[in-house]
N, C-alpha and C positions, 0 to 999 in steps of 0.2 A: 510346240509340236502341232502336227496337223492330223485330222481324223484319218482313220483307215478308209480305204475305198468302200463305198456303199451305193446301192441303187436307190433311186428317189421316185416316188409316185405321189400324185396329187389327185385323188379321186374326187368326184363331184357329188357323190351321195354317200350316206352313212353305210348303206348296204355294200357299196363298192369298197369302202374303206375297210369294213370288216372282212370282206372277201380277200382283199389284197393282204391284209395282216395274216389271215388264216393260211394263205398260200405260201407265206414265208416259213411255215413249219417251226415257229418259235424263234426265228432269226430276224424278226422285225421289231421296230419301235415306232410308237406314235409320236409325231411332231405336232405340237400346238403352238406354244409360245417359244419354246426352245431355250429358255433362260437357264434351265437346269440341265437339259439334255446336251446342248451344244458344248458347254465346257467339259462334260464327261467324254464326249467324242474327241474333243481337241486334245485331251490328256490321254486318250486311248484307254480310259478306264472301262469303256464300253465299245464294242465293235459290232454293232448290228449290221446284217447284210443289206437290209432295206429300211428306209425311212418312209413311213406312211403319213404324209402331210394332210391333216384334216381341216386346214383353214379354208379350203374350197367348198366344204360341206355347208350348205345353207341351214340356218336355224340352230346352230350350235353355240351361237354367241349371245343368246338371250339371257336377260336378267328379269325375272318376273315374279310377282307375288301370286301365289296360288293358295288362297285360304290361309291355313296356319303355317305355311312354309314359304321361304324365299328360294326360288329355284335358279341356279346359276349353271349355264351351259358350259360345255367342254372348252370352247374357245373364247369365252368371256374373259376379257383382260382384268387383271387385278385393279388397275387404275380406273377402269370403267365402273367396277363395283364400288370402289372407294369414293368416286364422285357421283354415284347414282343416288337420287333421293330415296330410292327403294331400300337402300342399305340401312336406312334409319330403323327399319322394322327388326333388324338384328344388330343391336348396339355393339355386341361383342366383336362382330366383324369389323365395324367401323373403328373400334379401339385398336385392333390388331394390325390392320392393313398398312398404316403408315410406318410400321416397323419391318415390313417385308421388303428386304433389299433396299434399293433406292428408287426414286420416282421413275427414272428412265427404264429400269428393269421392270417395274410394275406396269409400265405402259405397253410392254410386250408380253410379259409373263402372264399366265392364266391361273385362275383359282384352282381349277381341276388339275392342272399340270403340277402345281405344288403338292396337292393331295396325292396324286399318283406317284410322284417322286419320293414322297415319304421320308424326307430327311429328318433325322432325330432332333435337329436344332431348329426346324422350321415352325413358324407360328400357326399357320392355317390348319395343319393336322391336329394341333392341340385345341384350337377353337372348335373344330368339327367334333372332336372327342368329348369336350366339355358340354357341348350343346346336344349331343346325341344326334348328329346329322345323319342323313340317309344318303348313300352314294349309289347312283344308278350305273350299272355296268351292262354293256350289250356285247353279244358275241354271236357266233353262228347258231347257237342253241336258243337264242332269244334274249330277253331282258330280265335282269334280276336286280333286286335292291339289297344292298349290304349295309347294315348299321356300322357306324364309325367304330364301335367297340370291336367289331370283327374284321374291319377293313385293314387296319394297320397291324402288320404281323412281325415287324422287325425293322432294322435299319434298311431303308430303301426297299422294303419288301411289303407287298400288299396282297389283297385277295384277288386282284385282277389276273385273269388267266392270260397266257401268251397270245391268244387269238381274240382277246376282248379289249374293249375301249371304255374308259370312264366317260360317260356321255353327259352327266350332270351331277350336281350335289344339291341337296335340299336342306337348308338350315331352318330349324324351327324359329318362328318369330317370337319376340318377347311378349310375355303375358303379364297380366296385372300382378303387382307385388314381386316382380323379378328385378334383381340388381346384378351387375356384372363388374368384373375387375380384370385388368390385364397389366402385366409389367414384365420387363425383361432387363437384364444387364448384359451388355456386350462391350467389347473393347472399343468399338467405334460404331456409330449408327450405321445400320445396314449390314454389319457383320452378324454371323449366327450367334445366338445368345449363349453366354456361359451358363445361364440358368434363366428360366422364365416360367411364369405361372398365369393361368387363366382360371377365373372363378365365376361361378353362377350361384346365386342364392335366391330362393323363393320364400317369401314371408306371407303369413296370413294373420291379420289382426295383431301385428307386431311380433308374432312368434315365428321361429324358424321352421318352415315346412320341409325344405330341402336345401342342401348345400353340396356343391360339387367343385372339385379342383382338378385341373390338369397341369402337369409339369412338362416342360420341353427343354431340350438341351441337357437332360440329366440321366437319360437312359437310351436304349436303342430305338425307342419310339415314344410318342406322347403317353404319359402315364396318368391315368384318371382314377381318382378315389372319391368315394362318398364321405363327406366330412360333416354330415348333418349333426351327429351326436357331439362332435367336437365343438361346433359353433353353438349348439343349444346349451352346452354346459357353461358357457361364459357369456352368452348374449345378455345384454343389459348392463354389463360392467362399464364403469366410467371410462377406463382405459382398455378398450376392447382389444386393440392390437397387442398390447403387452400381455393381456390375459390369454391370448391365443398362442403366444410364442412357445410355451412348453409343449403344446400339442403339435405345432408345426415343426418344431425341432425333432420330435419323435417321428413325425410323418416323413421328414427329410431322410431319415435313416432307412425308411422303407422304400421310397421311390427313387432316391438318387443313388444309382449303382454304376454310373460311369466311372472308369478308373482314373479319369483326369488326364490332363496333358500339360503342355508347356504354358498354357494360358490360365490354368486353374486346376488345383488338386481336387480330389473327391471331397475332402473336408471343406474346402473353400466353397465348392458348389452347394454342399449341404447347408452351409451357413447362409449363402445367398438365397437358396430356396426357402429356408425357414423364415427369413426376414420378409421376403416378397410375399410369401403365402399368407403370413399374418396380416400384413398391410392390406393386401387385396381382398382377403376374406372380410376383414372389418369394413372396408370401403363398400364392397358389394352388399353387405348386410345393411349398412346405413342407407344406401340407395334404394334397396328393396322396401324399407320401412318408410322412406320419405317420398315414394312414388316417382323416383328417378332411376333410370336404367344406367 
């Protein structure tokens, strides 16, 4: 299929881009990398009247460390972040990015575009949720910052208004005693995950101070839970992964609510989630106590 007819504008400034988007009265879409948007247009799942291409806006492709956060601009490519030395400050991003589509898609796709698209099976929304990232949204009324916990509202639904643009995301950099884990299972590399988990553990003097897990591909959005008590209850066991399994199996019944499809039933996804969650929580805990991220 081919896209339905649409108007195309390529403003040179962010103010002009916001103005063009506002002028569409809710019938416009922002174009950055296009790796999510263009297939939607081609299949006519979306029919915006106007595309506002922000690639001509200077300063939106930056990747920079700003104190305790790594700031990634709206047109910064996934591949650019993957290859940037600055990404080392956020190890979880480095773990997840190689699983985002294929290298060719990451060369064009943007980090913020994936977040704004909010596909339930996408990796980066789960990373943002697990880390407690902050998302910068700008519109005619000014700039506001939305925490990841409030940003993702459902399948392909976010807190971005129809006249607003996601201009940047800020990922907290790793601190002392933090360890991370990432794993997903897909039919083929580059496919959306049947189930995936992202974990973050912070330890102090060998004790668990905080543990967080986000699941993706298992609900209508990335699902994040505080699992500090679960990890504390078994930390120090010789076979930590096995000790965590009863808890992650119970957790799977809470977070995995997709009805399943031809690729995997709900029960299968729950088993996947439980196994991956136990493994990655155990790994993140070990890294946090060994001084490795």
